C-alpha positions as CSV (number, residue, x, y, z in Angstrom):
1,M,-7.7,12.9,-45.8
2,L,-11.3,11.9,-45.2
3,N,-12.5,11.6,-41.6
4,V,-14.3,8.3,-42.2
5,L,-17.1,7.1,-39.9
6,N,-19.0,3.8,-40.2
7,R,-22.6,4.1,-41.3
8,E,-24.1,3.6,-37.8
9,E,-21.8,6.3,-36.4
10,A,-22.8,8.7,-39.2
11,V,-26.5,8.1,-38.7
12,E,-26.3,8.6,-35.0
13,L,-24.3,11.8,-35.4
14,I,-26.9,13.1,-37.9
15,K,-29.8,12.3,-35.5
16,E,-27.9,13.9,-32.6
17,K,-27.3,17.1,-34.4
18,T,-30.9,17.3,-35.7
19,A,-32.5,16.1,-32.5
20,R,-34.2,19.4,-31.7
21,L,-35.6,19.7,-35.2
22,S,-39.1,18.5,-35.9
23,A,-41.6,18.7,-38.7
24,E,-44.5,21.0,-38.2
25,S,-48.0,19.6,-38.7
26,E,-51.1,20.7,-40.5
27,K,-54.7,19.5,-40.8
28,V,-55.8,18.0,-44.1
29,N,-59.0,16.4,-45.5
30,I,-58.8,12.6,-45.6
31,R,-59.2,12.8,-49.3
32,D,-55.8,14.5,-49.5
33,A,-54.2,12.5,-46.7
34,C,-52.9,9.4,-48.6
35,G,-49.1,9.3,-48.6
36,R,-48.9,11.7,-45.6
37,V,-47.7,10.8,-42.1
38,L,-49.9,11.1,-39.0
39,A,-48.7,13.7,-36.5
40,C,-50.8,12.4,-33.6
41,D,-52.5,9.2,-32.4
42,I,-56.1,8.6,-33.7
43,V,-58.2,7.5,-30.7
44,S,-61.6,6.2,-31.5
45,G,-64.5,8.1,-29.9
46,E,-67.0,5.3,-30.8
47,N,-67.4,1.6,-31.3
48,V,-67.0,0.2,-34.8
49,P,-69.4,-1.4,-35.5
50,S,-71.8,0.6,-33.3
51,F,-74.2,-2.3,-33.0
52,D,-74.2,-6.1,-33.2
53,R,-74.7,-7.2,-36.8
54,T,-74.8,-10.4,-38.8
55,T,-72.1,-11.4,-41.3
56,V,-74.5,-13.7,-43.3
57,D,-77.9,-13.7,-45.0
58,G,-80.2,-15.9,-42.9
59,Y,-81.9,-15.7,-39.5
60,A,-81.0,-14.1,-36.2
61,V,-81.4,-16.6,-33.4
62,N,-80.7,-17.3,-29.8
63,A,-78.0,-20.0,-30.3
64,A,-79.4,-22.2,-27.5
65,D,-82.6,-22.7,-29.6
66,T,-80.5,-24.4,-32.3
67,F,-78.6,-26.9,-30.1
68,G,-79.1,-30.4,-31.3
69,A,-80.5,-29.4,-34.7
70,G,-79.6,-31.6,-37.6
71,A,-80.6,-32.8,-41.0
72,S,-83.2,-35.3,-39.7
73,I,-84.4,-33.3,-36.7
74,P,-84.4,-29.5,-37.5
75,A,-85.0,-26.9,-34.8
76,Q,-88.4,-25.2,-35.4
77,L,-88.6,-21.5,-34.6
78,E,-91.3,-18.9,-35.0
79,I,-90.4,-16.1,-37.4
80,A,-90.9,-12.9,-35.3
81,G,-90.2,-10.5,-38.1
82,E,-87.7,-9.3,-40.7
83,I,-84.8,-6.8,-40.2
84,L,-84.0,-4.8,-43.4
85,M,-80.6,-3.3,-44.1
86,G,-80.1,0.1,-42.6
87,E,-83.0,-0.3,-40.2
88,S,-83.0,-0.5,-36.4
89,A,-84.1,-3.8,-34.9
90,D,-86.9,-2.4,-32.7
91,F,-88.2,-5.6,-31.2
92,N,-86.9,-8.2,-28.7
93,L,-86.4,-11.8,-29.8
94,K,-87.9,-14.2,-27.4
95,R,-86.8,-17.8,-26.9
96,G,-88.1,-20.0,-29.6
97,Q,-88.2,-17.1,-32.1
98,C,-86.0,-16.0,-35.0
99,A,-85.9,-13.0,-37.3
100,K,-85.1,-12.9,-41.0
101,I,-81.9,-10.8,-41.6
102,S,-79.5,-9.8,-44.4
103,T,-75.7,-9.5,-44.2
104,G,-74.8,-6.4,-42.2
105,G,-78.2,-6.2,-40.6
106,M,-78.7,-5.2,-36.9
107,L,-79.3,-8.1,-34.5
108,P,-82.4,-7.6,-32.3
109,K,-82.1,-7.9,-28.6
110,G,-82.2,-11.6,-27.5
111,A,-80.2,-12.8,-30.5
112,D,-76.6,-13.9,-30.1
113,A,-75.9,-15.7,-33.4
114,A,-77.1,-16.1,-37.0
115,V,-77.9,-19.1,-39.1
116,M,-77.0,-19.1,-42.8
117,V,-80.0,-19.2,-45.0
118,E,-78.5,-22.3,-46.7
119,H,-79.1,-24.3,-43.5
120,T,-82.7,-23.3,-43.2
121,D,-86.1,-24.0,-44.8
122,F,-89.6,-22.6,-44.4
123,A,-92.7,-24.6,-43.5
124,E,-96.2,-23.7,-42.1
125,G,-95.0,-20.3,-40.9
126,L,-91.9,-21.7,-39.1
127,C,-88.2,-21.5,-39.9
128,L,-86.6,-25.0,-39.9
129,I,-83.0,-24.9,-38.9
130,Y,-80.8,-27.9,-40.0
131,K,-77.5,-26.9,-38.4
132,S,-76.8,-25.6,-34.9
133,V,-74.8,-22.5,-34.3
134,A,-72.7,-21.4,-31.3
135,P,-73.1,-18.1,-29.5
136,G,-71.3,-15.4,-31.5
137,E,-71.3,-17.4,-34.7
138,N,-71.8,-15.5,-38.0
139,I,-72.1,-12.1,-36.2
140,T,-69.9,-9.1,-35.4
141,K,-70.3,-7.7,-32.0
142,K,-70.4,-4.0,-31.2
143,G,-66.8,-2.7,-31.0
144,D,-65.3,-5.9,-32.5
145,D,-63.5,-3.9,-35.2
146,I,-62.5,-0.8,-33.1
147,S,-63.7,-0.1,-29.6
148,A,-64.3,3.3,-28.1
149,G,-61.1,4.7,-26.5
150,E,-58.9,2.4,-28.6
151,T,-55.9,3.9,-30.5
152,A,-56.9,3.1,-34.0
153,L,-53.9,4.6,-35.7
154,K,-50.6,5.6,-34.2
155,K,-48.6,8.7,-34.6
156,G,-46.0,8.2,-37.4
157,T,-48.2,6.0,-39.4
158,L,-47.8,6.4,-43.2
159,I,-51.4,6.8,-44.4
160,K,-52.4,4.4,-47.1
161,P,-55.9,3.6,-48.6
162,S,-56.4,1.1,-45.8
163,Q,-55.9,3.8,-43.2
164,I,-58.2,6.2,-45.0
165,G,-60.9,3.5,-44.6
166,V,-60.3,3.4,-40.9
167,L,-60.6,7.2,-40.6
168,A,-63.8,7.1,-42.7
169,A,-65.3,4.3,-40.5
170,L,-64.6,6.6,-37.4
171,G,-66.3,9.5,-39.1
172,I,-63.1,11.5,-39.2
173,S,-63.0,13.9,-42.2
174,E,-59.8,15.8,-41.3
175,V,-56.6,14.5,-39.8
176,Q,-53.4,16.1,-38.4
177,V,-50.4,15.2,-40.5
178,Y,-46.8,16.3,-40.7
179,K,-46.1,19.1,-43.1
180,K,-43.9,17.8,-45.9
181,P,-40.3,18.8,-45.3
182,V,-38.8,20.8,-48.1
183,I,-35.5,19.6,-49.4
184,A,-33.4,21.5,-52.0
185,V,-31.2,19.7,-54.5
186,I,-28.1,21.3,-56.0
187,S,-26.1,19.5,-58.7
188,T,-22.5,20.6,-59.1
189,G,-20.0,20.1,-61.9
190,D,-18.6,21.9,-65.0
191,E,-19.5,18.8,-67.0
192,I,-23.3,18.8,-66.0
193,V,-25.7,20.1,-68.6
194,N,-29.5,19.8,-69.1
195,D,-29.6,19.0,-72.8
196,N,-27.4,18.1,-75.8
197,P,-24.1,17.3,-74.0
198,K,-20.9,18.0,-75.9
199,P,-17.9,15.7,-75.8
200,G,-16.8,15.6,-72.1
201,Q,-20.2,16.7,-70.8
202,I,-23.0,14.6,-69.3
203,R,-26.7,15.2,-68.7
204,D,-27.9,16.2,-65.2
205,V,-29.2,12.9,-63.8
206,N,-29.0,13.6,-60.1
207,T,-31.4,16.5,-60.0
208,F,-34.1,14.3,-61.4
209,L,-33.1,11.1,-59.6
210,L,-32.8,12.7,-56.2
211,S,-35.9,14.9,-56.6
212,A,-38.0,11.8,-57.4
213,A,-36.5,10.0,-54.3
214,I,-37.3,13.0,-52.2
215,K,-40.9,13.1,-53.3
216,Q,-41.3,9.3,-52.8
217,S,-40.1,9.8,-49.2
218,G,-43.0,12.2,-48.6
219,C,-41.2,15.5,-48.9
220,E,-41.4,18.5,-51.2
221,V,-38.4,19.4,-53.4
222,I,-36.8,22.5,-54.6
223,E,-34.7,21.9,-57.8
224,Y,-32.0,24.5,-57.8
225,G,-30.4,22.9,-60.9
226,A,-26.8,22.5,-62.0
227,V,-24.0,24.8,-60.8
228,A,-20.5,25.0,-62.2
229,D,-17.5,24.1,-60.1
230,K,-16.9,27.6,-59.0
231,R,-16.8,28.3,-55.3
232,E,-18.8,31.6,-55.5
233,E,-21.6,30.0,-57.5
234,I,-21.9,27.0,-55.2
235,E,-21.7,29.1,-52.1
236,N,-24.5,31.4,-53.4
237,A,-26.6,28.4,-54.3
238,V,-26.2,26.9,-50.8
239,K,-27.1,30.3,-49.2
240,E,-30.2,30.6,-51.3
241,C,-31.4,27.1,-50.6
242,V,-30.8,27.3,-46.9
243,K,-33.2,30.3,-46.8
244,T,-36.1,28.4,-48.3
245,A,-35.6,24.7,-47.6
246,D,-35.6,22.6,-44.5
247,A,-32.5,20.7,-45.7
248,V,-30.1,20.9,-48.6
249,I,-28.5,18.1,-50.7
250,I,-25.4,19.0,-52.8
251,S,-24.6,16.4,-55.4
252,G,-21.0,16.3,-56.5
253,G,-17.9,18.0,-55.3
254,S,-17.6,15.7,-52.2
255,S,-14.5,13.7,-53.0
256,A,-10.9,14.7,-52.0
257,G,-9.9,16.2,-55.4
258,A,-8.4,19.7,-55.7
259,R,-11.6,21.1,-57.3
260,D,-13.9,19.6,-54.7
261,M,-14.9,22.4,-52.3
262,T,-18.2,21.3,-50.9
263,V,-17.0,20.4,-47.4
264,D,-15.1,23.7,-47.1
265,I,-18.1,25.7,-48.2
266,I,-20.3,23.9,-45.6
267,D,-17.6,24.5,-42.9
268,T,-17.3,28.2,-43.9
269,L,-21.1,28.9,-43.8
270,G,-21.8,26.6,-40.9
271,K,-20.1,23.5,-39.6
272,A,-19.2,20.2,-41.3
273,Y,-19.4,17.3,-38.9
274,F,-18.0,14.5,-41.0
275,H,-16.6,13.9,-44.5
276,G,-16.5,10.2,-45.3
277,I,-18.5,7.1,-44.5
278,A,-17.1,3.6,-44.7
279,M,-19.6,2.4,-47.2
280,K,-19.5,1.4,-50.9
281,P,-20.8,3.1,-52.8
282,G,-20.9,6.5,-51.1
283,K,-17.6,6.9,-49.2
284,P,-17.1,10.7,-49.7
285,T,-20.4,11.7,-48.1
286,I,-20.5,15.0,-46.1
287,F,-22.8,16.2,-43.4
288,G,-23.0,19.6,-41.8
289,I,-25.4,22.2,-40.4
290,I,-25.8,25.7,-41.8
291,N,-28.2,28.1,-40.0
292,D,-29.9,25.1,-38.2
293,K,-30.5,23.4,-41.6
294,P,-28.9,20.0,-42.3
295,V,-26.7,20.0,-45.4
296,F,-25.7,16.7,-47.1
297,G,-22.9,16.4,-49.6
298,L,-23.5,13.4,-51.9
299,P,-21.2,11.8,-54.4
300,G,-21.7,12.9,-58.0
301,H,-22.1,9.4,-59.4
302,P,-25.8,8.7,-59.7
303,L,-25.7,5.2,-58.2
304,A,-23.6,6.3,-55.2
305,A,-25.8,9.4,-54.8
306,Y,-28.9,7.3,-54.7
307,F,-27.6,4.8,-52.1
308,V,-26.4,7.7,-49.8
309,F,-29.9,9.2,-50.1
310,R,-31.6,5.8,-49.5
311,L,-29.4,4.9,-46.5
312,I,-28.4,8.2,-44.9
313,V,-30.7,11.1,-45.9
314,T,-33.8,9.0,-45.3
315,E,-32.7,8.4,-41.7
316,Y,-32.9,12.1,-41.2
317,I,-36.3,12.3,-42.9
318,G,-37.5,9.3,-40.8
319,K,-36.4,10.9,-37.5
320,L,-37.9,14.3,-38.5
321,M,-41.3,12.7,-39.4
322,N,-41.3,9.9,-36.8
323,L,-41.4,7.2,-39.4
324,P,-41.0,3.5,-38.6
325,P,-37.6,1.9,-39.1
326,D,-36.6,0.4,-42.4
327,I,-37.3,-3.4,-42.5
328,P,-36.2,-6.0,-45.0
329,L,-38.5,-7.2,-47.8
330,G,-37.5,-10.8,-46.9
331,S,-34.5,-13.0,-47.3
332,A,-33.1,-15.5,-49.8
333,A,-30.0,-17.5,-50.6
334,L,-27.1,-16.2,-52.8
335,A,-26.9,-17.8,-56.3
336,E,-23.2,-17.2,-56.5
337,N,-20.1,-16.3,-54.4
338,I,-19.5,-12.6,-53.7
339,P,-15.9,-11.4,-53.2
340,S,-15.6,-8.4,-50.9
341,N,-12.6,-7.0,-49.0
342,H,-13.0,-3.3,-49.1
343,G,-12.9,-2.5,-45.4
344,R,-16.3,-0.8,-46.1
345,E,-19.9,-1.8,-45.7
346,E,-21.0,-2.7,-49.2
347,F,-24.4,-2.5,-50.8
348,L,-25.2,-4.3,-54.0
349,C,-28.2,-4.1,-56.3
350,I,-29.8,-7.6,-56.9
351,K,-32.4,-9.4,-58.8
352,M,-34.0,-12.8,-58.3
353,N,-33.4,-15.8,-60.6
354,E,-36.0,-18.5,-61.5
355,N,-35.0,-20.4,-58.3
356,N,-35.8,-17.4,-56.2
357,E,-32.1,-16.9,-55.4
358,I,-30.2,-13.6,-55.1
359,V,-28.2,-12.6,-58.2
360,P,-25.9,-9.7,-57.5
361,L,-25.8,-7.0,-60.1
362,H,-22.1,-6.0,-60.1
363,T,-21.6,-2.5,-61.5
364,K,-19.7,0.7,-60.9
365,S,-21.0,3.8,-59.1
366,G,-21.3,5.9,-62.3
367,I,-23.7,3.4,-63.8
368,I,-27.4,4.3,-63.5
369,S,-29.3,1.6,-65.5
370,V,-28.7,-1.0,-62.7
371,L,-31.2,0.8,-60.5
372,S,-33.9,0.2,-63.1
373,E,-33.0,-3.5,-63.5
374,A,-32.7,-4.2,-59.8
375,T,-35.5,-5.6,-57.6
376,G,-33.8,-4.6,-54.3
377,F,-30.4,-4.5,-52.6
378,I,-28.3,-6.5,-50.1
379,R,-25.9,-5.5,-47.5
380,I,-22.4,-7.0,-47.0
381,P,-20.9,-6.1,-43.6
382,R,-17.7,-4.2,-43.2
383,N,-14.4,-6.2,-43.3
384,T,-16.2,-9.3,-44.7
385,E,-13.9,-11.3,-47.0
386,G,-16.6,-12.4,-49.3
387,I,-19.9,-14.3,-48.9
388,N,-20.4,-17.8,-50.1
389,K,-23.0,-19.1,-52.5
390,G,-26.1,-20.4,-50.5
391,T,-25.7,-17.9,-47.7
392,V,-29.1,-16.4,-46.8
393,L,-29.2,-12.6,-46.8
394,E,-31.8,-10.1,-46.1
395,I,-33.2,-8.1,-49.1
396,Y,-34.1,-4.4,-48.9
397,S,-36.3,-2.3,-51.1
398,L,-34.7,0.4,-53.3
């Protein structure tokens, strides 16, 4: 008899039992930091930009000198000089003066705005300005982007190209990131083979499916491979993986059948904390601890195994690496009625139709192709007796 928890209870128990575990950190060059997770806040030691600069080609001015300027009565300003890109503005702009400047150029002292070149003309050594500007117009002030002392990036941030740009702007060449947790994958089953399955045999899908999911989650993977349904072989595989990995996933052998011994192996080598989650797919999920290493027993069916990884194992990874919580991609209305009376929280792969409505992809847990066809998944709460067409539901990424 499975000791079934609801998904929230299972996640909280996993977090509780792994609370004292944390990923170590390491310093990497920002060229290698994309896809990693920040292990500390990034506090700016300088202002970005470090000087006031223009955002247009034109003339640096004191805005007050342009007030009242128009097409028929232009403001006439003396051109005090020109500021080239990458050069310091080493003069002060007096009232009644302006300076020619290019986009990104440094504003001289005395200037508080810039006039676009399209609104100017040149006559008898004077700049004619046909449109007034307000103080601060067409310029970026010192520290407008990032100010000194500001937290530019927070601990737990997943580093993407945009974050690499911020680090480069701050002059940071190395950054402290979490080491990638190492997760071992063991597939079990007498029917599992790598190539050329005979009648009654199937190819090992879960090793490859789960390994890819682990890598996508920012972790390293150890592929132990397929193990026959023999207690000694499975037990030896688990012992070996616990030595080298931070966590272990055992695929298959988690249901209540006579040959399913995963939960007993975990309980023998360590302690199994639950066997069963009230979710579909994924009910016979197992969680335990062996030598301070989390061990997850996932169903053997690929679709069920993937959803348990996506909804359960990633919660452990997220806590370990201080990742932000999962958020929906968006929401949309159902294109059809969905019957549901399983007493379990249900997760369905979906795609969108031409009217941007949710179309459920009804399938069985042993089917794998639906993951490739789906654009996301939806959640149906436990003990819900169906959901009507037109109901708006949140959509989550696979």
